[in-house]
N, C-alpha and C positions, 0 to 999 in steps of 0.2 A: 451379461450386458457388456458390449464392447466399450473400451476406453481409449481415447486418443490423448496424446501428449502435445499440448500447444506450447511452443517456445517462442518468446518474443522479448524484445528489449527496446528501450528508448532512453534518451537523456533529457533532462529538464534543467535549464539555467536558472540561477538565483542571483539577485543583486544584493547578496548578504554574505558575510564571511562564512566559511565552511563550518567552523566550530559552532557558530550560532545556528546555522541551518540544521546541523546534526542534533543539537540540543532540542530545538523546536520539534523536529520530526520524531524524536524518541521520547518525548514527554507525554506519554500516553495517559489520558484522563477520560472519564466518562463523557465529558462535554465535547470531545472530538466528533461525536456522532453528528453534531450540528453542521459540520462541514460536509459530511457525506450524505446522510439521509436523516432528515429531522424526525421521521417516525420510528427511528431505531433507538432502543434502550441499550446502552453499553455498560458493561462492568469491566473493571481492570483488577486482576488479582496478581500481585507481585509474588513470584516464587523465590527469586533470589535477586542479587544486585544486577544480574544480566539476563533475567528471564521473567516473562509474565504471560498470563493468559488473558486474552481479550475475548469477551463473549458478547455478541450482539444478538438482540432479540427483536423481532418485528413480525407483523402479520402480513402474509402474502395470500391473496385470494381467500381470505377468511381463515387461513390456517396459520398457526403460530410457528415461526421458524427460529431456530436457535443455532447460531454458528459460533464455534470456539476456534481460536487460533493461538498457537504457541509462538511468541515473539522472542527471539534471542538477539541481544544487543552486544556489539563489539565496539566499545569506545576507541580502542587502539587503531582500528582501521576505519572508524566512522561509518560502520555498516551495521545492518540488522537484517534478520530473516523473519518471515511470517509464514508459518505452516498451518494449513487448515487441518483441524483435528476431526471435524465432522462437517455435515452439510453437503450441499450439492457439489462442491469442489474438494471433497475430502482428499487429503494428502497432497494437495497442490502447494507449491512453495513459491515465495516471492523474495527476491534478494534486492536490497537497497544499499547504495554506498554514496556518501557525500564526498566530493572531490574539490579541493581548493583550486580556484582559477585566479590567484592573486590575493591581495589582502582584503578586498571587499566584494569579491565575487566567488561563486562556487557553482557546482552543478550536481544533480542527482543522476546516478547511473542505476537503472532499474532493469532487472531480468525477471520475467514471469515464466513459471513452469506449471501451467494449469493442466490438471487432469480433467478431461471432459468425458463423463459417462453418458452413453446414449443408446438408443434402441437398435441402431444398425451400424455396420462398419462404414466409416467415412473413407473416401479415397484420399490419397496424399494431397491432391489439389484442394479438396474440401477442407482438409486439416490446415493447409497453408492459408486458405481464405479465412477460416475461423480465427487463426492466430493473428492475422492482420487486423481483423475486427477487434479483437481483444487489445492489441497494441494501440490502435487508434483510440479506443474507449479509455484505457488507462492513461495514455499520454494526455488526452483531452482533460481528464479529471485533474491531473497535475497542472497542466497549462492554465486552465480556466478557473479552477477553484483553489487547489492547495498552494500552488506557488504564489498567487496573489495574496492569499491569507498569510502565508509565511512572511512575505515581504512587508505587508501592512503591519503585522504584529512586531516585526523586528526593525521597523523604520525608526531611525533616531528621532528623538523629540526635537521639535523646532527650537532653534536658539532664540533667546530674547535679548 
């Protein structure tokens, strides 16, 4: 089965301090699934202070699907990686880093390295098109769902 390597990247701005954004992004809990897909059950197994396994379970077309990812967290560089251990994108990796943009703003730098297994060999042009689709989809998830949730959760309480 041929495999293509899709590489893509994007940035997402946040109206919160970098340290707060990093803490929010790396505080992995089972309830995170509500932001992504409500029909997913997630478990989080801490391996060490800087490593954990995320396992998501869901039913797709009547079949149970289980995807596990190894997440490594580097607080010093405010970055983390996410490596698929199984599932349709096995061995794909995603790299995230939070960068300060002043005292009250920051941004996410994201790089995706998705391995796509398929029935036939794709042309370089098809691979580029697929990578663009993944970039748009992942960037939209951060822009429309994750960044607003992060900013909402970290918004200072109103003064009285």
